[in-house]
C-alpha positions as CSV (number, residue, x, y, z in Angstrom):
1,M,18.3,-8.1,-16.3
2,G,18.5,-9.3,-12.7
3,L,16.6,-12.5,-11.3
4,D,14.0,-10.3,-9.3
5,Q,13.1,-8.5,-12.4
6,D,12.8,-11.9,-14.4
7,V,10.6,-13.2,-11.7
8,R,8.4,-10.1,-11.5
9,E,7.8,-10.1,-15.3
10,Q,7.0,-14.1,-15.2
11,V,4.6,-13.6,-12.2
12,S,2.9,-10.3,-13.5
13,A,2.0,-11.9,-16.8
14,A,0.5,-14.7,-15.1
15,L,-1.6,-12.7,-12.6
16,G,-2.7,-10.6,-15.3
17,G,-4.7,-7.5,-14.1
18,D,-6.4,-9.0,-11.0
19,V,-3.4,-8.6,-8.7
20,F,-0.6,-6.2,-8.9
21,V,3.0,-7.1,-8.2
22,D,4.4,-4.6,-6.0
23,D,7.9,-6.1,-4.9
24,V,9.9,-9.2,-5.5
25,R,13.0,-10.2,-3.5
26,V,14.9,-13.4,-4.3
27,T,17.5,-14.0,-1.8
28,P,19.8,-16.9,-0.7
29,A,19.0,-18.9,2.5
30,G,21.5,-21.7,2.9
31,K,21.3,-24.3,0.1
32,R,18.0,-22.9,-0.9
33,R,16.6,-19.4,-2.0
34,V,13.6,-17.4,-0.8
35,A,11.3,-15.6,-3.3
36,R,9.4,-13.0,-1.4
37,I,6.6,-11.5,-3.5
38,T,4.4,-8.8,-2.4
39,V,1.0,-8.4,-4.2
40,E,-1.6,-5.7,-3.8
41,R,-5.1,-5.0,-5.6
42,P,-4.6,-2.6,-8.5
43,V,-5.4,0.9,-8.1
44,A,-7.1,2.8,-10.9
45,Q,-5.0,5.5,-12.3
46,T,-7.4,8.3,-11.7
47,V,-7.3,10.1,-8.2
48,G,-10.3,10.1,-5.8
49,D,-11.5,9.4,-2.6
50,S,-12.7,5.9,-2.8
51,P,-10.6,3.6,-0.5
52,V,-8.7,0.7,-2.2
53,E,-9.7,-2.4,-0.2
54,P,-7.0,-4.9,0.7
55,L,-6.8,-8.4,-0.9
56,T,-8.8,-11.1,1.1
57,L,-7.1,-14.3,2.2
58,D,-8.7,-16.3,-0.5
59,E,-7.3,-13.8,-3.1
60,I,-3.8,-14.2,-1.8
61,A,-4.1,-18.1,-1.9
62,D,-5.3,-17.7,-5.4
63,A,-2.3,-15.5,-6.2
64,T,-0.1,-17.9,-4.6
65,R,-1.2,-21.0,-6.4
66,I,-1.0,-18.9,-9.6
67,I,2.7,-17.7,-8.8
68,S,3.8,-21.3,-7.6
69,D,2.7,-22.9,-10.8
70,T,4.2,-20.1,-12.9
71,L,7.5,-20.4,-11.3
72,D,7.5,-24.3,-11.2
73,A,6.7,-24.2,-15.0
74,S,9.4,-22.1,-15.9
75,D,12.9,-22.1,-15.5
76,V,13.4,-18.5,-14.2
77,M,14.4,-19.9,-10.7
78,G,16.6,-22.3,-12.0
79,S,17.2,-25.9,-10.5
80,Q,18.1,-24.7,-7.1
81,P,15.3,-25.3,-4.5
82,Y,13.4,-22.4,-3.2
83,T,10.9,-21.3,-0.7
84,L,7.6,-19.0,-1.9
85,E,6.3,-16.2,0.4
86,V,3.4,-14.3,-1.0
87,S,2.1,-11.4,1.1
88,T,0.8,-8.1,0.9
89,P,2.6,-5.0,2.2
90,G,2.7,-4.4,5.9
91,T,1.4,-1.5,7.7
92,D,5.2,-0.4,8.3
93,R,5.6,0.2,4.6
94,P,6.5,4.2,4.1
95,L,4.2,6.1,1.9
96,T,6.5,7.3,-0.8
97,E,4.4,7.5,-3.8
98,P,1.1,9.0,-4.9
99,V,-0.4,5.6,-5.2
100,H,0.6,4.7,-1.5
101,F,-1.4,7.6,-0.5
102,R,-4.3,6.6,-2.7
103,R,-4.2,3.3,-1.0
104,A,-4.3,5.0,2.4
105,V,-7.7,6.7,2.0
106,G,-9.5,6.5,5.0
107,R,-6.3,5.7,7.2
108,L,-4.8,8.1,9.9
109,V,-1.1,9.0,8.7
110,L,1.8,10.7,10.0
111,L,3.5,13.0,7.5
112,T,6.9,14.6,7.8
113,L,7.3,18.1,6.2
114,A,10.0,20.4,5.8
115,G,8.3,22.6,8.2
116,G,7.2,19.9,10.8
117,E,4.8,17.2,11.2
118,R,1.0,16.6,10.5
119,T,-1.1,13.7,11.6
120,G,-4.4,13.4,10.0
121,R,-6.9,11.0,8.2
122,V,-6.5,10.8,4.4
123,L,-9.7,12.0,2.7
124,A,-8.6,12.0,-0.8
125,T,-5.6,12.4,-3.3
126,T,-5.4,14.8,-6.0
127,A,-2.9,15.0,-9.0
128,D,-0.6,17.0,-6.6
129,G,-1.3,16.0,-3.2
130,V,-3.2,14.6,-0.3
131,D,-6.2,16.1,1.5
132,L,-6.1,15.3,5.2
133,H,-8.7,15.6,7.9
134,I,-6.9,17.2,10.7
135,A,-8.6,16.4,14.1
136,G,-9.3,19.4,16.5
137,T,-7.5,20.4,19.5
138,K,-7.9,22.9,22.3
139,K,-6.2,25.5,20.3
140,Q,-7.3,24.6,16.8
141,Q,-10.8,23.6,15.3
142,P,-10.9,20.4,13.2
143,H,-10.3,21.3,9.5
144,T,-9.3,19.8,6.1
145,E,-5.8,20.8,4.8
146,H,-4.3,20.0,1.3
147,V,-0.5,18.9,1.5
148,P,1.2,18.9,-1.8
149,F,3.1,15.6,-2.5
150,A,6.3,17.6,-3.0
151,E,6.4,18.9,0.4
152,I,6.1,15.4,2.2
153,T,9.5,14.2,3.0
154,K,8.2,10.9,4.8
155,G,4.7,9.5,5.4
156,V,3.6,6.4,7.7
157,A,0.3,5.0,7.9
158,Q,-0.8,4.7,11.5
159,V,-1.8,1.5,13.3
160,E,-5.4,1.9,14.5
161,F,-7.1,-1.1,16.4
162,T,-10.4,0.6,16.1
163,R,-10.7,2.7,12.8
164,P,-13.9,5.1,12.5
165,Q,-16.4,4.0,10.2
166,S,-17.0,7.5,8.8
167,T,-15.1,10.9,8.9
168,S,-18.2,12.8,7.6
169,A,-19.4,15.8,9.8
170,D,-22.4,15.2,12.3
171,A,-25.2,17.6,12.9
172,D,-23.0,19.7,15.2
173,G,-20.4,20.2,12.7
174,E,-17.9,17.8,14.6
175,T,-16.2,15.1,12.9
176,E,-16.4,11.7,14.4
177,A,-13.2,10.1,15.4
């Protein structure tokens, strides 16, 4: 078992079920090492349309203290000094697994499919795919489309500086954007 996996096991056990360890990377940096640990809010194993809220700064700070104390109390990092970096996944993380799409409910995503690209807002996930709200154009009315996970070759959440509060239809049948 490698160092990354050893650190993951130690840290996951210490955090319990409150915070999920997404990734662990321990890399050399001169005479030190850097332990980069990415954490997220756990997602229920069920599918649905409820957005998963990101961790707050206070929750990340609490997780950092627990991780630091755990690594200092164990010998998993050895005697070599290290720097600890704890963060959440950035907006540039690709959407590669169904749980990533579950976390992206309410977000605008760009999907690359075998037959082209789709841009839409994730409404919900199902056992086999994702439901998107596709905005209307001059040639096409706004609509909902189900895209099976098997057809998605790449997915990326889009950065939005002002995300709409709701994607529900208004009285005219148009969707707020």
